[in-house]
mmCIF file as gemmi writes it, N, C-alpha and C atoms, coordinates in Angstrom:
data_model
loop_
_atom_site.group_PDB
_atom_site.id
_atom_site.type_symbol
_atom_site.label_atom_id
_atom_site.label_alt_id
_atom_site.label_comp_id
_atom_site.label_asym_id
_atom_site.label_entity_id
_atom_site.label_seq_id
_atom_site.pdbx_PDB_ins_code
_atom_site.Cartn_x
_atom_site.Cartn_y
_atom_site.Cartn_z
_atom_site.occupancy
_atom_site.B_iso_or_equiv
_atom_site.pdbx_formal_charge
_atom_site.auth_seq_id
_atom_site.auth_asym_id
_atom_site.pdbx_PDB_model_num
ATOM 1 N N . MET Axp A 1 ? -161.244 -33.491 -72.522 1 0 ? 1 A 1
ATOM 2 C CA . MET Axp A 1 ? -160.119 -34.387 -72.573 1 0 ? 1 A 1
ATOM 3 C C . MET Axp A 1 ? -160.529 -35.798 -72.161 1 0 ? 1 A 1
ATOM 4 N N . GLY Axp A 2 ? -161.451 -35.927 -71.233 1 0 ? 2 A 1
ATOM 5 C CA . GLY Axp A 2 ? -161.902 -37.24 -70.775 1 0 ? 2 A 1
ATOM 6 C C . GLY Axp A 2 ? -162.637 -38.013 -71.86 1 0 ? 2 A 1
ATOM 7 N N . LEU Axp A 3 ? -163.397 -37.301 -72.686 1 0 ? 3 A 1
ATOM 8 C CA . LEU Axp A 3 ? -164.145 -37.95 -73.767 1 0 ? 3 A 1
ATOM 9 C C . LEU Axp A 3 ? -163.21 -38.517 -74.825 1 0 ? 3 A 1
ATOM 10 N N . ILE Axp A 4 ? -162.151 -37.801 -75.13 1 0 ? 4 A 1
ATOM 11 C CA . ILE Axp A 4 ? -161.191 -38.278 -76.134 1 0 ? 4 A 1
ATOM 12 C C . ILE Axp A 4 ? -160.488 -39.537 -75.628 1 0 ? 4 A 1
ATOM 13 N N . ARG Axp A 5 ? -160.099 -39.547 -74.367 1 0 ? 5 A 1
ATOM 14 C CA . ARG Axp A 5 ? -159.467 -40.74 -73.793 1 0 ? 5 A 1
ATOM 15 C C . ARG Axp A 5 ? -160.422 -41.927 -73.822 1 0 ? 5 A 1
ATOM 16 N N . LEU Axp A 6 ? -161.661 -41.678 -73.52 1 0 ? 6 A 1
ATOM 17 C CA . LEU Axp A 6 ? -162.661 -42.751 -73.532 1 0 ? 6 A 1
ATOM 18 C C . LEU Axp A 6 ? -162.842 -43.317 -74.934 1 0 ? 6 A 1
ATOM 19 N N . LEU Axp A 7 ? -162.883 -42.439 -75.941 1 0 ? 7 A 1
ATOM 20 C CA . LEU Axp A 7 ? -163.014 -42.894 -77.328 1 0 ? 7 A 1
ATOM 21 C C . LEU Axp A 7 ? -161.788 -43.686 -77.779 1 0 ? 7 A 1
ATOM 22 N N . ILE Axp A 8 ? -160.597 -43.231 -77.4 1 0 ? 8 A 1
ATOM 23 C CA . ILE Axp A 8 ? -159.37 -43.953 -77.757 1 0 ? 8 A 1
ATOM 24 C C . ILE Axp A 8 ? -159.349 -45.317 -77.075 1 0 ? 8 A 1
ATOM 25 N N . LEU Axp A 9 ? -159.713 -45.371 -75.811 1 0 ? 9 A 1
ATOM 26 C CA . LEU Axp A 9 ? -159.762 -46.644 -75.081 1 0 ? 9 A 1
ATOM 27 C C . LEU Axp A 9 ? -160.775 -47.596 -75.711 1 0 ? 9 A 1
ATOM 28 N N . ALA Axp A 10 ? -161.936 -47.091 -76.099 1 0 ? 10 A 1
ATOM 29 C CA . ALA Axp A 10 ? -162.951 -47.928 -76.748 1 0 ? 10 A 1
ATOM 30 C C . ALA Axp A 10 ? -162.437 -48.468 -78.076 1 0 ? 10 A 1
ATOM 31 N N . ALA Axp A 11 ? -161.733 -47.636 -78.835 1 0 ? 11 A 1
ATOM 32 C CA . ALA Axp A 11 ? -161.18 -48.08 -80.12 1 0 ? 11 A 1
ATOM 33 C C . ALA Axp A 11 ? -160.119 -49.154 -79.915 1 0 ? 11 A 1
ATOM 34 N N . VAL Axp A 12 ? -159.259 -48.985 -78.911 1 0 ? 12 A 1
ATOM 35 C CA . VAL Axp A 12 ? -158.219 -49.984 -78.624 1 0 ? 12 A 1
ATOM 36 C C . VAL Axp A 12 ? -158.852 -51.306 -78.194 1 0 ? 12 A 1
ATOM 37 N N . VAL Axp A 13 ? -159.853 -51.252 -77.347 1 0 ? 13 A 1
ATOM 38 C CA . VAL Axp A 13 ? -160.538 -52.471 -76.905 1 0 ? 13 A 1
ATOM 39 C C . VAL Axp A 13 ? -161.213 -53.156 -78.09 1 0 ? 13 A 1
ATOM 40 N N . TYR Axp A 14 ? -161.859 -52.393 -78.944 1 0 ? 14 A 1
ATOM 41 C CA . TYR Axp A 14 ? -162.536 -52.961 -80.117 1 0 ? 14 A 1
ATOM 42 C C . TYR Axp A 14 ? -161.539 -53.627 -81.068 1 0 ? 14 A 1
ATOM 43 N N . ILE Axp A 15 ? -160.435 -52.97 -81.338 1 0 ? 15 A 1
ATOM 44 C CA . ILE Axp A 15 ? -159.41 -53.545 -82.223 1 0 ? 15 A 1
ATOM 45 C C . ILE Axp A 15 ? -158.817 -54.803 -81.59 1 0 ? 15 A 1
ATOM 46 N N . GLY Axp A 16 ? -158.576 -54.772 -80.291 1 0 ? 16 A 1
ATOM 47 C CA . GLY Axp A 16 ? -158.072 -55.966 -79.596 1 0 ? 16 A 1
ATOM 48 C C . GLY Axp A 16 ? -159.056 -57.116 -79.686 1 0 ? 16 A 1
ATOM 49 N N . TRP Axp A 17 ? -160.328 -56.823 -79.532 1 0 ? 17 A 1
ATOM 50 C CA . TRP Axp A 17 ? -161.365 -57.86 -79.633 1 0 ? 17 A 1
ATOM 51 C C . TRP Axp A 17 ? -161.384 -58.472 -81.032 1 0 ? 17 A 1
ATOM 52 N N . LEU Axp A 18 ? -161.268 -57.626 -82.063 1 0 ? 18 A 1
ATOM 53 C CA . LEU Axp A 18 ? -161.233 -58.129 -83.439 1 0 ? 18 A 1
ATOM 54 C C . LEU Axp A 18 ? -160.022 -59.026 -83.675 1 0 ? 18 A 1
ATOM 55 N N . LEU Axp A 19 ? -158.867 -58.625 -83.143 1 0 ? 19 A 1
ATOM 56 C CA . LEU Axp A 19 ? -157.657 -59.436 -83.318 1 0 ? 19 A 1
ATOM 57 C C . LEU Axp A 19 ? -157.786 -60.793 -82.626 1 0 ? 19 A 1
ATOM 58 N N . VAL Axp A 20 ? -158.3 -60.803 -81.417 1 0 ? 20 A 1
ATOM 59 C CA . VAL Axp A 20 ? -158.488 -62.068 -80.694 1 0 ? 20 A 1
ATOM 60 C C . VAL Axp A 20 ? -159.472 -62.957 -81.439 1 0 ? 20 A 1
ATOM 61 N N . LYS Axp A 21 ? -160.541 -62.381 -81.918 1 0 ? 21 A 1
ATOM 62 C CA . LYS Axp A 21 ? -161.54 -63.144 -82.675 1 0 ? 21 A 1
ATOM 63 C C . LYS Axp A 21 ? -160.921 -63.753 -83.931 1 0 ? 21 A 1
ATOM 64 N N . ARG Axp A 22 ? -160.128 -62.985 -84.641 1 0 ? 22 A 1
ATOM 65 C CA . ARG Axp A 22 ? -159.47 -63.477 -85.857 1 0 ? 22 A 1
ATOM 66 C C . ARG Axp A 22 ? -158.469 -64.589 -85.525 1 0 ? 22 A 1
ATOM 67 N N . LEU Axp A 23 ? -157.711 -64.437 -84.451 1 0 ? 23 A 1
ATOM 68 C CA . LEU Axp A 23 ? -156.746 -65.465 -84.051 1 0 ? 23 A 1
ATOM 69 C C . LEU Axp A 23 ? -157.443 -66.762 -83.662 1 0 ? 23 A 1
ATOM 70 N N . LEU Axp A 24 ? -158.548 -66.659 -82.944 1 0 ? 24 A 1
ATOM 71 C CA . LEU Axp A 24 ? -159.3 -67.862 -82.567 1 0 ? 24 A 1
ATOM 72 C C . LEU Axp A 24 ? -159.852 -68.563 -83.797 1 0 ? 24 A 1
ATOM 73 N N . ARG Axp A 25 ? -160.355 -67.813 -84.737 1 0 ? 25 A 1
ATOM 74 C CA . ARG Axp A 25 ? -160.899 -68.4 -85.96 1 0 ? 25 A 1
ATOM 75 C C . ARG Axp A 25 ? -159.796 -69.07 -86.774 1 0 ? 25 A 1
ATOM 76 N N . ALA Axp A 26 ? -158.622 -68.457 -86.839 1 0 ? 26 A 1
ATOM 77 C CA . ALA Axp A 26 ? -157.501 -69.008 -87.607 1 0 ? 26 A 1
ATOM 78 C C . ALA Axp A 26 ? -156.957 -70.277 -86.967 1 0 ? 26 A 1
ATOM 79 N N . SER Axp A 27 ? -157.028 -70.373 -85.63 1 0 ? 27 A 1
ATOM 80 C CA . SER Axp A 27 ? -156.505 -71.56 -84.952 1 0 ? 27 A 1
ATOM 81 C C . SER Axp A 27 ? -157.506 -72.7 -84.945 1 0 ? 27 A 1
ATOM 82 N N . GLY Axp A 28 ? -158.714 -72.475 -85.429 1 0 ? 28 A 1
ATOM 83 C CA . GLY Axp A 28 ? -159.712 -73.537 -85.521 1 0 ? 28 A 1
ATOM 84 C C . GLY Axp A 28 ? -160.631 -73.607 -84.328 1 0 ? 28 A 1
ATOM 85 N N . GLY Axp A 29 ? -160.489 -72.775 -83.361 1 0 ? 29 A 1
ATOM 86 C CA . GLY Axp A 29 ? -161.352 -72.81 -82.189 1 0 ? 29 A 1
ATOM 87 C C . GLY Axp A 29 ? -162.386 -71.718 -82.228 1 0 ? 29 A 1
ATOM 88 N N . GLY Axp A 30 ? -163.198 -71.692 -81.192 1 0 ? 30 A 1
ATOM 89 C CA . GLY Axp A 30 ? -164.137 -70.608 -81.027 1 0 ? 30 A 1
ATOM 90 C C . GLY Axp A 30 ? -165.389 -70.684 -81.856 1 0 ? 30 A 1
ATOM 91 N N . GLY Axp A 31 ? -165.677 -71.789 -82.481 1 0 ? 31 A 1
ATOM 92 C CA . GLY Axp A 31 ? -166.889 -71.888 -83.276 1 0 ? 31 A 1
ATOM 93 C C . GLY Axp A 31 ? -167.795 -72.979 -82.76 1 0 ? 31 A 1
ATOM 94 N N . PRO Axp A 32 ? -169.108 -72.796 -82.825 1 0 ? 32 A 1
ATOM 95 C CA . PRO Axp A 32 ? -170.009 -73.852 -82.39 1 0 ? 32 A 1
ATOM 96 C C . PRO Axp A 32 ? -169.993 -75.024 -83.354 1 0 ? 32 A 1
ATOM 97 N N . GLY Axp A 33 ? -170.163 -76.222 -82.835 1 0 ? 33 A 1
ATOM 98 C CA . GLY Axp A 33 ? -170.305 -77.396 -83.68 1 0 ? 33 A 1
ATOM 99 C C . GLY Axp A 33 ? -169.005 -77.974 -84.192 1 0 ? 33 A 1
ATOM 100 N N . GLY Axp A 34 ? -167.936 -77.845 -83.443 1 0 ? 34 A 1
ATOM 101 C CA . GLY Axp A 34 ? -166.711 -78.48 -83.885 1 0 ? 34 A 1
ATOM 102 C C . GLY Axp A 34 ? -165.524 -77.56 -83.807 1 0 ? 34 A 1
ATOM 103 N N . ASN Axp A 35 ? -164.446 -77.986 -84.408 1 0 ? 35 A 1
ATOM 104 C CA . ASN Axp A 35 ? -163.221 -77.218 -84.311 1 0 ? 35 A 1
ATOM 105 C C . ASN Axp A 35 ? -163.041 -76.233 -85.453 1 0 ? 35 A 1
ATOM 106 N N . GLY Axp A 36 ? -163.977 -76.145 -86.372 1 0 ? 36 A 1
ATOM 107 C CA . GLY Axp A 36 ? -163.906 -75.174 -87.443 1 0 ? 36 A 1
ATOM 108 C C . GLY Axp A 36 ? -162.947 -75.546 -88.564 1 0 ? 36 A 1
ATOM 109 N N . ARG Axp A 37 ? -162.414 -76.744 -88.582 1 0 ? 37 A 1
ATOM 110 C CA . ARG Axp A 37 ? -161.44 -77.144 -89.587 1 0 ? 37 A 1
ATOM 111 C C . ARG Axp A 37 ? -162.031 -78.047 -90.653 1 0 ? 37 A 1
ATOM 112 N N . ARG Axp A 38 ? -163.31 -78.158 -90.76 1 0 ? 38 A 1
ATOM 113 C CA . ARG Axp A 38 ? -163.945 -79.014 -91.75 1 0 ? 38 A 1
ATOM 114 C C . ARG Axp A 38 ? -163.812 -78.402 -93.129 1 0 ? 38 A 1
ATOM 115 N N . ARG Axp A 39 ? -163.435 -79.21 -94.073 1 0 ? 39 A 1
ATOM 116 C CA . ARG Axp A 39 ? -163.296 -78.721 -95.445 1 0 ? 39 A 1
ATOM 117 C C . ARG Axp A 39 ? -164.66 -78.351 -96.002 1 0 ? 39 A 1
ATOM 118 N N . ALA Axp A 40 ? -164.665 -77.307 -96.808 1 0 ? 40 A 1
ATOM 119 C CA . ALA Axp A 40 ? -165.928 -76.832 -97.374 1 0 ? 40 A 1
ATOM 120 C C . ALA Axp A 40 ? -166.517 -77.834 -98.353 1 0 ? 40 A 1
ATOM 121 N N . ASP Axp A 41 ? -165.668 -78.61 -99.048 1 0 ? 41 A 1
ATOM 122 C CA . ASP Axp A 41 ? -166.179 -79.552 -100.037 1 0 ? 41 A 1
ATOM 123 C C . ASP Axp A 41 ? -166.447 -80.939 -99.458 1 0 ? 41 A 1
ATOM 124 N N . ALA Axp A 42 ? -166.196 -81.141 -98.173 1 0 ? 42 A 1
ATOM 125 C CA . ALA Axp A 42 ? -166.428 -82.449 -97.552 1 0 ? 42 A 1
ATOM 126 C C . ALA Axp A 42 ? -167.921 -82.642 -97.307 1 0 ? 42 A 1
ATOM 127 N N . PRO Axp A 43 ? -168.468 -83.787 -97.708 1 0 ? 43 A 1
ATOM 128 C CA . PRO Axp A 43 ? -169.888 -84.03 -97.452 1 0 ? 43 A 1
ATOM 129 C C . PRO Axp A 43 ? -170.122 -84.261 -95.965 1 0 ? 43 A 1
ATOM 130 N N . PRO Axp A 44 ? -171.32 -83.979 -95.476 1 0 ? 44 A 1
ATOM 131 C CA . PRO Axp A 44 ? -171.599 -84.228 -94.067 1 0 ? 44 A 1
ATOM 132 C C . PRO Axp A 44 ? -171.493 -85.719 -93.769 1 0 ? 44 A 1
ATOM 133 N N . ARG Axp A 45 ? -170.929 -86.036 -92.641 1 0 ? 45 A 1
ATOM 134 C CA . ARG Axp A 45 ? -170.745 -87.429 -92.266 1 0 ? 45 A 1
ATOM 135 C C . ARG Axp A 45 ? -172.053 -87.951 -91.683 1 0 ? 45 A 1
ATOM 136 N N . SER Axp A 46 ? -172.59 -88.984 -92.305 1 0 ? 46 A 1
ATOM 137 C CA . SER Axp A 46 ? -173.833 -89.558 -91.803 1 0 ? 46 A 1
ATOM 138 C C . SER Axp A 46 ? -173.746 -91.066 -91.875 1 0 ? 46 A 1
ATOM 139 N N . GLU Axp A 47 ? -174.575 -91.699 -91.09 1 0 ? 47 A 1
ATOM 140 C CA . GLU Axp A 47 ? -174.59 -93.152 -91.045 1 0 ? 47 A 1
ATOM 141 C C . GLU Axp A 47 ? -176.039 -93.611 -90.963 1 0 ? 47 A 1
ATOM 142 N N . ARG Axp A 48 ? -176.321 -94.708 -91.607 1 0 ? 48 A 1
ATOM 143 C CA . ARG Axp A 48 ? -177.675 -95.25 -91.61 1 0 ? 48 A 1
ATOM 144 C C . ARG Axp A 48 ? -178.051 -95.682 -90.192 1 0 ? 48 A 1
ATOM 145 N N . MET Axp A 49 ? -179.291 -95.393 -89.801 1 0 ? 49 A 1
ATOM 146 C CA . MET Axp A 49 ? -179.793 -95.785 -88.488 1 0 ? 49 A 1
ATOM 147 C C . MET Axp A 49 ? -180.587 -97.079 -88.63 1 0 ? 49 A 1
ATOM 148 N N . VAL Axp A 50 ? -180.418 -97.973 -87.657 1 0 ? 50 A 1
ATOM 149 C CA . VAL Axp A 50 ? -181.144 -99.241 -87.662 1 0 ? 50 A 1
ATOM 150 C C . VAL Axp A 50 ? -181.899 -99.375 -86.345 1 0 ? 50 A 1
ATOM 151 N N . LYS Axp A 51 ? -182.989 -100.135 -86.382 1 0 ? 51 A 1
ATOM 152 C CA . LYS Axp A 51 ? -183.879 -100.27 -85.234 1 0 ? 51 A 1
ATOM 153 C C . LYS Axp A 51 ? -183.559 -101.535 -84.449 1 0 ? 51 A 1
ATOM 154 N N . CYS Axp A 52 ? -183.504 -101.405 -83.132 1 0 ? 52 A 1
ATOM 155 C CA . CYS Axp A 52 ? -183.289 -102.553 -82.252 1 0 ? 52 A 1
ATOM 156 C C . CYS Axp A 52 ? -184.56 -103.398 -82.225 1 0 ? 52 A 1
ATOM 157 N N . ARG Axp A 53 ? -184.415 -104.699 -82.461 1 0 ? 53 A 1
ATOM 158 C CA . ARG Axp A 53 ? -185.578 -105.597 -82.474 1 0 ? 53 A 1
ATOM 159 C C . ARG Axp A 53 ? -186.158 -105.804 -81.077 1 0 ? 53 A 1
ATOM 160 N N . GLN Axp A 54 ? -185.387 -105.541 -80.041 1 0 ? 54 A 1
ATOM 161 C CA . GLN Axp A 54 ? -185.855 -105.761 -78.674 1 0 ? 54 A 1
ATOM 162 C C . GLN Axp A 54 ? -186.632 -104.558 -78.141 1 0 ? 54 A 1
ATOM 163 N N . CYS Axp A 55 ? -186.068 -103.367 -78.262 1 0 ? 55 A 1
ATOM 164 C CA . CYS Axp A 55 ? -186.693 -102.197 -77.63 1 0 ? 55 A 1
ATOM 165 C C . CYS Axp A 55 ? -187.186 -101.146 -78.622 1 0 ? 55 A 1
ATOM 166 N N . GLY Axp A 56 ? -186.767 -101.235 -79.887 1 0 ? 56 A 1
ATOM 167 C CA . GLY Axp A 56 ? -187.234 -100.291 -80.897 1 0 ? 56 A 1
ATOM 168 C C . GLY Axp A 56 ? -186.427 -99.019 -81.019 1 0 ? 56 A 1
ATOM 169 N N . VAL Axp A 57 ? -185.382 -98.875 -80.225 1 0 ? 57 A 1
ATOM 170 C CA . VAL Axp A 57 ? -184.557 -97.673 -80.302 1 0 ? 57 A 1
ATOM 171 C C . VAL Axp A 57 ? -183.703 -97.731 -81.573 1 0 ? 57 A 1
ATOM 172 N N . HIS Axp A 58 ? -183.411 -96.569 -82.15 1 0 ? 58 A 1
ATOM 173 C CA . HIS Axp A 58 ? -182.59 -96.499 -83.358 1 0 ? 58 A 1
ATOM 174 C C . HIS Axp A 58 ? -181.15 -96.153 -82.984 1 0 ? 58 A 1
ATOM 175 N N . VAL Axp A 59 ? -180.212 -96.883 -83.557 1 0 ? 59 A 1
ATOM 176 C CA . VAL Axp A 59 ? -178.787 -96.66 -83.317 1 0 ? 59 A 1
ATOM 177 C C . VAL Axp A 59 ? -178.058 -96.611 -84.66 1 0 ? 59 A 1
ATOM 178 N N . PRO Axp A 60 ? -176.9 -95.946 -84.714 1 0 ? 60 A 1
ATOM 179 C CA . PRO Axp A 60 ? -176.121 -95.962 -85.955 1 0 ? 60 A 1
ATOM 180 C C . PRO Axp A 60 ? -175.723 -97.391 -86.316 1 0 ? 60 A 1
ATOM 181 N N . GLU Axp A 61 ? -175.739 -97.697 -87.591 1 0 ? 61 A 1
ATOM 182 C CA . GLU Axp A 61 ? -175.464 -99.057 -88.051 1 0 ? 61 A 1
ATOM 183 C C . GLU Axp A 61 ? -174.096 -99.55 -87.578 1 0 ? 61 A 1
ATOM 184 N N . GLY Axp A 62 ? -173.131 -98.669 -87.492 1 0 ? 62 A 1
ATOM 185 C CA . GLY Axp A 62 ? -171.797 -99.053 -87.05 1 0 ? 62 A 1
ATOM 186 C C . GLY Axp A 62 ? -171.719 -99.424 -85.584 1 0 ? 62 A 1
ATOM 187 N N . GLU Axp A 63 ? -172.689 -99.002 -84.781 1 0 ? 63 A 1
ATOM 188 C CA . GLU Axp A 63 ? -172.696 -99.307 -83.354 1 0 ? 63 A 1
ATOM 189 C C . GLU Axp A 63 ? -173.648 -100.442 -83.009 1 0 ? 63 A 1
ATOM 190 N N . ALA Axp A 64 ? -174.43 -100.897 -83.972 1 0 ? 64 A 1
ATOM 191 C CA . ALA Axp A 64 ? -175.443 -101.928 -83.72 1 0 ? 64 A 1
ATOM 192 C C . ALA Axp A 64 ? -174.809 -103.311 -83.651 1 0 ? 64 A 1
ATOM 193 N N . PHE Axp A 65 ? -175.467 -104.19 -82.915 1 0 ? 65 A 1
ATOM 194 C CA . PHE Axp A 65 ? -175.094 -105.598 -82.852 1 0 ? 65 A 1
ATOM 195 C C . PHE Axp A 65 ? -176.062 -106.343 -83.753 1 0 ? 65 A 1
ATOM 196 N N . SER Axp A 66 ? -175.564 -107.308 -84.507 1 0 ? 66 A 1
ATOM 197 C CA . SER Axp A 66 ? -176.456 -107.995 -85.437 1 0 ? 66 A 1
ATOM 198 C C . SER Axp A 66 ? -176.335 -109.506 -85.304 1 0 ? 66 A 1
ATOM 199 N N . HIS Axp A 67 ? -177.429 -110.161 -85.649 1 0 ? 67 A 1
ATOM 200 C CA . HIS Axp A 67 ? -177.506 -111.618 -85.696 1 0 ? 67 A 1
ATOM 201 C C . HIS Axp A 67 ? -178.387 -111.955 -86.888 1 0 ? 67 A 1
ATOM 202 N N . ARG Axp A 68 ? -177.793 -112.612 -87.862 1 0 ? 68 A 1
ATOM 203 C CA . ARG Axp A 68 ? -178.46 -112.865 -89.145 1 0 ? 68 A 1
ATOM 204 C C . ARG Axp A 68 ? -178.898 -111.524 -89.726 1 0 ? 68 A 1
ATOM 205 N N . HIS Axp A 69 ? -180.164 -111.294 -89.917 1 0 ? 69 A 1
ATOM 206 C CA . HIS Axp A 69 ? -180.645 -110.016 -90.467 1 0 ? 69 A 1
ATOM 207 C C . HIS Axp A 69 ? -181.204 -109.093 -89.388 1 0 ? 69 A 1
ATOM 208 N N . LEU Axp A 70 ? -181.119 -109.486 -88.123 1 0 ? 70 A 1
ATOM 209 C CA . LEU Axp A 70 ? -181.675 -108.706 -87.019 1 0 ? 70 A 1
ATOM 210 C C . LEU Axp A 70 ? -180.614 -107.774 -86.436 1 0 ? 70 A 1
ATOM 211 N N . THR Axp A 71 ? -181.048 -106.596 -85.986 1 0 ? 71 A 1
ATOM 212 C CA . THR Axp A 71 ? -180.117 -105.649 -85.368 1 0 ? 71 A 1
ATOM 213 C C . THR Axp A 71 ? -180.588 -105.302 -83.965 1 0 ? 71 A 1
ATOM 214 N N . PHE Axp A 72 ? -179.617 -104.991 -83.096 1 0 ? 72 A 1
ATOM 215 C CA . PHE Axp A 72 ? -179.892 -104.702 -81.689 1 0 ? 72 A 1
ATOM 216 C C . PHE Axp A 72 ? -179.024 -103.54 -81.227 1 0 ? 72 A 1
ATOM 217 N N . CYS Axp A 73 ? -179.499 -102.83 -80.196 1 0 ? 73 A 1
ATOM 218 C CA . CYS Axp A 73 ? -178.753 -101.687 -79.679 1 0 ? 73 A 1
ATOM 219 C C . CYS Axp A 73 ? -177.65 -102.11 -78.717 1 0 ? 73 A 1
ATOM 220 N N . SER Axp A 74 ? -177.731 -103.326 -78.167 1 0 ? 74 A 1
ATOM 221 C CA . SER Axp A 74 ? -176.707 -103.794 -77.23 1 0 ? 74 A 1
ATOM 222 C C . SER Axp A 74 ? -176.631 -105.315 -77.263 1 0 ? 74 A 1
ATOM 223 N N . GLN Axp A 75 ? -175.554 -105.846 -76.712 1 0 ? 75 A 1
ATOM 224 C CA . GLN Axp A 75 ? -175.422 -107.3 -76.631 1 0 ? 75 A 1
ATOM 225 C C . GLN Axp A 75 ? -176.478 -107.877 -75.703 1 0 ? 75 A 1
ATOM 226 N N . GLU Axp A 76 ? -176.817 -107.131 -74.67 1 0 ? 76 A 1
ATOM 227 C CA . GLU Axp A 76 ? -177.845 -107.591 -73.726 1 0 ? 76 A 1
ATOM 228 C C . GLU Axp A 76 ? -179.188 -107.757 -74.428 1 0 ? 76 A 1
ATOM 229 N N . HIS Axp A 77 ? -179.583 -106.81 -75.254 1 0 ? 77 A 1
ATOM 230 C CA . HIS Axp A 77 ? -180.855 -106.928 -75.977 1 0 ? 77 A 1
ATOM 231 C C . HIS Axp A 77 ? -180.796 -108.036 -77.022 1 0 ? 77 A 1
ATOM 232 N N . GLN Axp A 78 ? -179.65 -108.233 -77.62 1 0 ? 78 A 1
ATOM 233 C CA . GLN Axp A 78 ? -179.495 -109.338 -78.56 1 0 ? 78 A 1
ATOM 234 C C . GLN Axp A 78 ? -179.701 -110.665 -77.831 1 0 ? 78 A 1
ATOM 235 N N . ARG Axp A 79 ? -179.073 -110.802 -76.67 1 0 ? 79 A 1
ATOM 236 C CA . ARG Axp A 79 ? -179.208 -112.032 -75.884 1 0 ? 79 A 1
ATOM 237 C C . ARG Axp A 79 ? -180.655 -112.256 -75.453 1 0 ? 79 A 1
ATOM 238 N N . LEU Axp A 80 ? -181.317 -111.225 -74.931 1 0 ? 80 A 1
ATOM 239 C CA . LEU Axp A 80 ? -182.707 -111.358 -74.481 1 0 ? 80 A 1
ATOM 240 C C . LEU Axp A 80 ? -183.629 -111.751 -75.631 1 0 ? 80 A 1
ATOM 241 N N . TYR Axp A 81 ? -183.478 -111.107 -76.766 1 0 ? 81 A 1
ATOM 242 C CA . TYR Axp A 81 ? -184.334 -111.406 -77.915 1 0 ? 81 A 1
ATOM 243 C C . TYR Axp A 81 ? -184.129 -112.842 -78.38 1 0 ? 81 A 1
ATOM 244 N N . LEU Axp A 82 ? -182.891 -113.264 -78.491 1 0 ? 82 A 1
ATOM 245 C CA . LEU Axp A 82 ? -182.609 -114.612 -78.978 1 0 ? 82 A 1
ATOM 246 C C . LEU Axp A 82 ? -183.08 -115.676 -77.993 1 0 ? 82 A 1
ATOM 247 N N . GLU Axp A 83 ? -183.01 -115.393 -76.694 1 0 ? 83 A 1
ATOM 248 C CA . GLU Axp A 83 ? -183.521 -116.344 -75.697 1 0 ? 83 A 1
ATOM 249 C C . GLU Axp A 83 ? -185.025 -116.54 -75.859 1 0 ? 83 A 1
ATOM 250 N N . ARG Axp A 84 ? -185.75 -115.489 -76.15 1 0 ? 84 A 1
ATOM 251 C CA . ARG Axp A 84 ? -187.212 -115.568 -76.257 1 0 ? 84 A 1
ATOM 252 C C . ARG Axp A 84 ? -187.688 -116.107 -77.6 1 0 ? 84 A 1
ATOM 253 N N . HIS Axp A 85 ? -186.97 -115.833 -78.668 1 0 ? 85 A 1
ATOM 254 C CA . HIS Axp A 85 ? -187.489 -116.134 -79.998 1 0 ? 85 A 1
ATOM 255 C C . HIS Axp A 85 ? -186.811 -117.283 -80.726 1 0 ? 85 A 1
ATOM 256 N N . GLU Axp A 86 ? -185.698 -117.752 -80.244 1 0 ? 86 A 1
ATOM 257 C CA . GLU Axp A 86 ? -185.002 -118.817 -80.97 1 0 ? 86 A 1
ATOM 258 C C . GLU Axp A 86 ? -184.831 -120.038 -80.083 1 0 ? 86 A 1
ATOM 259 N N . ARG Axp A 87 ? -185.925 -120.689 -79.789 1 0 ? 87 A 1
ATOM 260 C CA . ARG Axp A 87 ? -185.871 -121.925 -78.992 1 0 ? 87 A 1
ATOM 261 C C . ARG Axp A 87 ? -186.198 -123.096 -79.846 1 0 ? 87 A 1
């Protein structure tokens, strides 16, 4: 009798686990790398990387600071570079 109860309890726990997993997936949570709501036909979001003229670090183009054709990772590096090179 104890073995049958154990098997029934294991089946109930397993079914409960499957239901919770399905509910989490349907609500958009529980997945690595985001909320799980990304459309299948949406292209991956990417942005061109540009190099800082002061330190050489690469930053997304949308976050870079620019002066003429030069790009920088911060306003501080832009200021330092321009002080040294544009006199």
